[in-house]
PLY file of the C-alpha trace (Angstrom):
ply
format ascii 1.0
element vertex 354
property float x
property float y
property float z
element edge 353
property int vertex1
property int vertex2
end_header
4.35 -10.50 -13.99
6.30 -7.42 -15.10
7.90 -7.22 -11.68
9.03 -10.82 -11.91
10.54 -10.20 -15.36
12.48 -7.19 -14.09
13.75 -9.12 -11.08
15.08 -11.83 -13.40
16.73 -9.27 -15.72
18.36 -7.50 -12.78
19.27 -10.83 -11.12
17.54 -9.95 -7.90
17.51 -13.21 -5.98
16.00 -12.00 -2.71
12.22 -12.47 -2.47
10.04 -9.36 -2.79
8.95 -7.78 0.49
5.48 -8.56 1.67
4.88 -4.98 2.74
6.24 -1.55 1.69
6.16 1.90 3.30
3.50 4.16 1.81
6.07 6.41 0.15
8.49 3.75 -1.09
7.47 3.95 -4.75
7.26 7.74 -4.68
10.72 8.00 -3.13
12.02 5.97 -6.06
10.08 7.69 -8.86
11.05 11.20 -7.76
14.43 10.45 -9.37
12.75 9.39 -12.62
10.33 12.33 -12.89
11.89 15.28 -11.03
10.02 17.84 -13.14
6.70 16.18 -12.25
7.03 16.38 -8.50
3.79 18.05 -7.44
2.39 19.75 -4.37
-1.27 20.14 -3.46
-2.70 23.58 -4.22
-3.27 25.73 -1.15
-6.96 26.43 -1.87
-8.03 23.61 -4.20
-7.19 20.12 -2.89
-7.88 18.50 -6.27
-5.25 20.62 -8.03
-1.49 20.20 -7.89
1.31 22.52 -8.91
4.21 20.75 -10.63
7.90 21.55 -10.27
7.98 22.65 -13.92
5.37 25.34 -13.26
2.40 23.57 -14.80
-0.69 22.53 -12.90
-2.72 19.33 -13.04
-5.96 18.09 -11.53
-7.09 14.81 -10.00
-10.17 12.93 -11.15
-13.08 13.20 -8.71
-12.76 9.56 -7.60
-8.97 9.55 -7.30
-7.53 7.59 -4.37
-4.76 10.21 -4.18
-7.11 12.88 -2.84
-5.59 14.54 0.22
-1.96 13.63 -0.47
0.21 16.74 0.06
2.99 15.63 -2.33
2.91 13.46 -5.45
5.23 12.37 -8.18
3.25 12.13 -11.42
4.38 9.49 -13.87
1.62 9.99 -16.45
-0.32 13.12 -17.47
-3.03 13.81 -20.01
-3.20 17.29 -21.51
-6.67 18.81 -21.69
-7.96 22.16 -22.88
-8.11 23.84 -19.48
-5.73 21.83 -17.35
-3.70 18.61 -17.44
-5.11 15.52 -15.74
-3.19 13.16 -13.45
-3.51 9.65 -14.87
-0.92 7.94 -12.70
0.92 9.18 -9.63
2.11 8.07 -6.21
2.65 9.95 -2.94
6.12 10.85 -1.77
7.70 11.91 1.49
8.66 15.61 1.72
11.46 14.81 4.16
12.94 12.38 1.63
12.59 14.99 -1.12
14.51 17.53 0.98
17.29 15.01 1.63
17.56 13.99 -2.02
17.31 17.46 -3.63
18.35 20.05 -1.02
19.55 22.59 -3.61
16.12 22.78 -5.21
14.66 24.20 -2.03
15.35 27.92 -1.96
14.27 30.87 0.12
14.67 34.33 -1.37
13.12 37.74 -1.77
11.20 38.26 -5.00
10.62 41.82 -6.16
7.86 42.08 -8.74
5.35 44.38 -10.41
1.98 44.37 -8.67
-0.52 45.00 -11.48
-3.41 45.75 -9.11
-1.48 48.36 -7.12
0.46 49.46 -10.23
3.63 49.54 -8.19
6.61 47.53 -7.05
6.05 44.93 -4.34
8.20 42.28 -2.69
7.63 38.92 -1.03
9.85 36.49 0.83
9.31 33.15 -0.87
10.23 29.57 -0.12
10.11 27.36 -3.22
10.86 23.95 -4.55
11.78 24.65 -8.16
8.66 26.55 -9.35
6.40 25.35 -6.54
5.82 28.15 -4.02
5.79 26.64 -0.53
5.42 29.86 1.43
5.07 33.53 0.52
5.03 36.52 2.87
5.26 40.25 2.17
8.73 41.72 2.51
8.88 44.99 4.38
11.62 46.70 2.39
12.21 45.58 -1.20
15.82 45.49 -2.34
16.33 48.61 -4.55
18.79 46.71 -6.74
15.89 44.52 -7.86
13.58 47.37 -8.89
14.72 47.29 -12.51
13.73 43.63 -12.83
10.25 44.45 -11.52
9.88 47.36 -13.94
10.91 45.14 -16.85
8.21 42.72 -15.73
5.77 45.64 -15.67
6.47 46.35 -19.34
5.89 42.67 -20.15
2.48 42.90 -18.49
1.43 46.36 -19.63
2.94 46.29 -23.11
5.32 48.61 -24.92
2.81 51.47 -24.92
3.54 51.91 -21.21
6.91 53.38 -22.20
7.40 57.12 -22.96
7.19 57.09 -26.74
7.52 60.47 -28.39
6.12 61.08 -31.87
9.68 61.36 -33.15
10.71 58.02 -31.64
7.65 56.27 -33.05
8.62 57.65 -36.45
12.21 56.48 -35.99
11.01 52.99 -35.14
8.77 52.94 -38.23
11.66 54.17 -40.41
13.93 51.35 -39.22
11.24 48.70 -39.64
10.43 49.97 -43.12
14.08 50.00 -44.15
14.49 46.37 -43.08
11.62 45.49 -45.42
12.60 47.76 -48.32
16.31 46.87 -48.20
16.66 43.26 -46.97
20.44 43.42 -47.36
20.49 45.85 -44.41
18.40 43.66 -42.11
21.37 42.15 -40.32
22.75 45.63 -39.55
19.47 47.07 -38.25
17.67 45.99 -35.07
14.39 44.10 -35.19
11.98 46.59 -33.62
8.81 44.50 -33.84
6.74 44.19 -30.67
7.70 40.53 -30.37
11.44 41.18 -30.67
11.45 44.16 -28.30
9.49 42.30 -25.62
11.73 39.24 -25.95
14.89 41.32 -25.42
13.77 43.74 -22.69
16.55 42.56 -20.40
19.16 43.54 -22.98
18.07 47.00 -24.11
15.61 48.36 -21.52
16.80 47.06 -18.17
20.04 49.13 -18.09
17.99 52.30 -18.54
15.78 51.37 -15.56
18.60 50.89 -13.05
18.08 53.10 -10.02
14.44 53.85 -10.88
11.47 52.82 -8.77
8.70 53.87 -11.20
8.15 53.49 -14.92
7.34 57.17 -15.29
10.80 58.00 -13.97
12.15 56.95 -17.37
12.06 60.06 -19.55
11.61 60.11 -23.32
15.25 60.95 -24.06
16.67 58.14 -21.92
14.17 55.72 -23.43
15.13 56.77 -26.96
18.81 56.24 -26.24
18.09 52.81 -24.76
16.24 51.83 -27.94
19.07 53.10 -30.15
21.97 51.96 -27.97
22.96 49.03 -30.19
23.48 51.28 -33.25
26.79 52.98 -33.90
27.06 56.52 -35.29
27.57 55.38 -38.89
24.46 53.21 -38.84
22.38 56.02 -37.39
23.60 58.33 -40.14
22.75 55.75 -42.77
19.21 55.43 -41.44
18.82 59.20 -41.68
20.10 59.20 -45.26
17.99 56.28 -46.51
14.81 57.12 -44.61
15.01 60.89 -44.07
12.64 62.70 -41.77
12.33 65.59 -44.25
12.70 65.92 -48.02
13.53 69.10 -49.95
10.92 70.23 -52.47
11.27 72.70 -55.40
10.07 75.63 -53.25
13.36 75.38 -51.39
11.82 74.13 -48.15
12.14 70.67 -46.56
8.84 68.99 -45.76
8.33 66.09 -43.32
7.94 62.50 -44.48
5.52 60.34 -42.48
6.32 56.64 -42.07
4.04 53.88 -40.78
3.95 50.13 -40.27
0.81 48.09 -40.90
0.61 45.72 -37.93
-2.18 43.61 -39.45
-0.31 43.03 -42.70
3.11 43.10 -40.99
4.40 45.27 -43.79
5.42 48.90 -44.36
2.86 51.50 -45.37
3.70 53.77 -48.29
5.56 56.81 -46.88
3.72 60.11 -47.25
4.94 63.58 -48.18
2.26 66.21 -47.58
3.05 69.44 -49.40
1.19 72.40 -50.91
0.68 72.03 -54.63
2.42 75.35 -55.44
5.66 74.08 -53.87
6.02 71.38 -56.56
5.68 73.40 -59.78
8.11 72.03 -62.34
8.66 68.67 -60.61
7.88 65.68 -62.82
8.29 62.69 -60.49
7.60 61.90 -56.84
10.73 62.10 -54.68
12.21 58.71 -53.80
13.90 57.34 -50.68
15.66 54.10 -49.69
18.35 54.57 -52.32
15.70 55.36 -54.95
13.66 52.21 -54.38
10.59 53.73 -52.74
8.58 56.63 -54.21
6.82 58.92 -51.75
3.06 59.13 -51.88
2.25 62.81 -52.37
-0.61 64.40 -50.50
-1.05 67.57 -52.54
-2.54 70.33 -50.40
-4.41 73.52 -51.10
-2.96 76.84 -49.87
-5.20 76.35 -46.83
-3.67 72.94 -46.10
-6.66 70.88 -47.26
-5.99 67.73 -49.33
-6.57 68.10 -53.07
-5.07 64.91 -54.48
-3.18 61.79 -53.39
-0.80 60.50 -56.03
2.54 58.94 -56.82
2.16 59.90 -60.49
3.01 63.61 -60.34
3.53 63.89 -64.09
0.07 62.49 -64.73
-1.40 64.91 -62.19
0.06 67.96 -63.94
-1.03 66.75 -67.37
-4.53 65.47 -66.60
-5.83 66.59 -63.22
-4.24 69.98 -62.55
-6.40 71.94 -65.05
-9.57 70.91 -63.21
-8.02 71.61 -59.81
-6.85 75.04 -61.01
-10.33 75.89 -62.28
-11.92 75.00 -58.93
-9.26 76.47 -56.62
-8.35 79.69 -58.44
-11.48 81.48 -57.29
-11.17 80.16 -53.76
-7.50 81.14 -53.34
-6.99 84.11 -55.68
-3.92 85.35 -53.81
-1.94 82.23 -54.72
-0.46 81.35 -58.12
-2.44 79.06 -60.42
-0.39 79.17 -63.65
-1.64 77.73 -66.89
1.69 75.94 -67.33
2.81 74.34 -64.01
5.93 72.96 -65.69
7.58 76.37 -66.14
6.10 78.18 -63.12
8.27 79.11 -60.13
7.65 76.82 -57.21
6.76 78.78 -54.08
5.29 78.47 -50.61
4.14 82.10 -50.62
1.15 83.93 -51.96
1.50 86.20 -54.99
3.25 89.47 -54.11
0.96 92.44 -53.68
0.99 94.94 -56.57
2.73 98.24 -55.73
0 1
1 2
2 3
3 4
4 5
5 6
6 7
7 8
8 9
9 10
10 11
11 12
12 13
13 14
14 15
15 16
16 17
17 18
18 19
19 20
20 21
21 22
22 23
23 24
24 25
25 26
26 27
27 28
28 29
29 30
30 31
31 32
32 33
33 34
34 35
35 36
36 37
37 38
38 39
39 40
40 41
41 42
42 43
43 44
44 45
45 46
46 47
47 48
48 49
49 50
50 51
51 52
52 53
53 54
54 55
55 56
56 57
57 58
58 59
59 60
60 61
61 62
62 63
63 64
64 65
65 66
66 67
67 68
68 69
69 70
70 71
71 72
72 73
73 74
74 75
75 76
76 77
77 78
78 79
79 80
80 81
81 82
82 83
83 84
84 85
85 86
86 87
87 88
88 89
89 90
90 91
91 92
92 93
93 94
94 95
95 96
96 97
97 98
98 99
99 100
100 101
101 102
102 103
103 104
104 105
105 106
106 107
107 108
108 109
109 110
110 111
111 112
112 113
113 114
114 115
115 116
116 117
117 118
118 119
119 120
120 121
121 122
122 123
123 124
124 125
125 126
126 127
127 128
128 129
129 130
130 131
131 132
132 133
133 134
134 135
135 136
136 137
137 138
138 139
139 140
140 141
141 142
142 143
143 144
144 145
145 146
146 147
147 148
148 149
149 150
150 151
151 152
152 153
153 154
154 155
155 156
156 157
157 158
158 159
159 160
160 161
161 162
162 163
163 164
164 165
165 166
166 167
167 168
168 169
169 170
170 171
171 172
172 173
173 174
174 175
175 176
176 177
177 178
178 179
179 180
180 181
181 182
182 183
183 184
184 185
185 186
186 187
187 188
188 189
189 190
190 191
191 192
192 193
193 194
194 195
195 196
196 197
197 198
198 199
199 200
200 201
201 202
202 203
203 204
204 205
205 206
206 207
207 208
208 209
209 210
210 211
211 212
212 213
213 214
214 215
215 216
216 217
217 218
218 219
219 220
220 221
221 222
222 223
223 224
224 225
225 226
226 227
227 228
228 229
229 230
230 231
231 232
232 233
233 234
234 235
235 236
236 237
237 238
238 239
239 240
240 241
241 242
242 243
243 244
244 245
245 246
246 247
247 248
248 249
249 250
250 251
251 252
252 253
253 254
254 255
255 256
256 257
257 258
258 259
259 260
260 261
261 262
262 263
263 264
264 265
265 266
266 267
267 268
268 269
269 270
270 271
271 272
272 273
273 274
274 275
275 276
276 277
277 278
278 279
279 280
280 281
281 282
282 283
283 284
284 285
285 286
286 287
287 288
288 289
289 290
290 291
291 292
292 293
293 294
294 295
295 296
296 297
297 298
298 299
299 300
300 301
301 302
302 303
303 304
304 305
305 306
306 307
307 308
308 309
309 310
310 311
311 312
312 313
313 314
314 315
315 316
316 317
317 318
318 319
319 320
320 321
321 322
322 323
323 324
324 325
325 326
326 327
327 328
328 329
329 330
330 331
331 332
332 333
333 334
334 335
335 336
336 337
337 338
338 339
339 340
340 341
341 342
342 343
343 344
344 345
345 346
346 347
347 348
348 349
349 350
350 351
351 352
352 353
């Protein structure tokens, strides 16, 4: 009935044929559903690989079982794999005549996860359907970088040569983007998701000419990560999120930055410093243009933690007397003044009497 209605609408006056070639409908529908052209899986005859890269399975009682090529007009998505609800067979020779440019033969260089090395195959494909694949004897060296980028996608960013300093730099930039949103457009997004999505842009140039991931050294990797930043921006990062902060003793002590992956937020930056180096200081040092106070890890002369605080004034007024009483006998060679406000900050022990 539907066919008769369409024939009237299209003014087809000739009578319908009494018989059709087996592939006639498929040869027509391949133009309507080119992304759903499907080829039987090499090892599972009930599964088909579609031109768009997906896979779909036949029902056990399907009359299409055994057909090498299908065009699928209706699919049903299921948890594990899509199901073919409606499809018809098509003729591969017709497909090659109609879409010759979609049939390609080329060498594919890729990262072999099992061998943990670069491998190459000579592939024949229709879109994303692999028709034939054979090992290539000599991979093209110009394609190595693409394979190494793929390796990082599989292995994750930890496969790259991160130094402690570069991890800290990454944390500093990420923290600054959160602490100072007005700078976000001038600073790169260094989240795992953003870095993995842009590997081709920032990492691939550094991998040119290399055949192994471990051939990328820490310095070259650091420059690749920082390549998008001009000198002024790098200087601004150093000023707003410094690696070291001067304390009253006259020395500069390192600041430790961190990013909480679970909360997707910055962790309070830490300044670990011996208590005697802060005599006379009332407030925790601040960074990020004064917006972020450092969390102080106050250490004993032996480097052991005594107190964690951002309220240094409160520590001197309320907690220091008890700390002094406990530590003075343990570290008698170091100053434990009654009045920490007027005492000279120092990183040294008390001078020996002459």
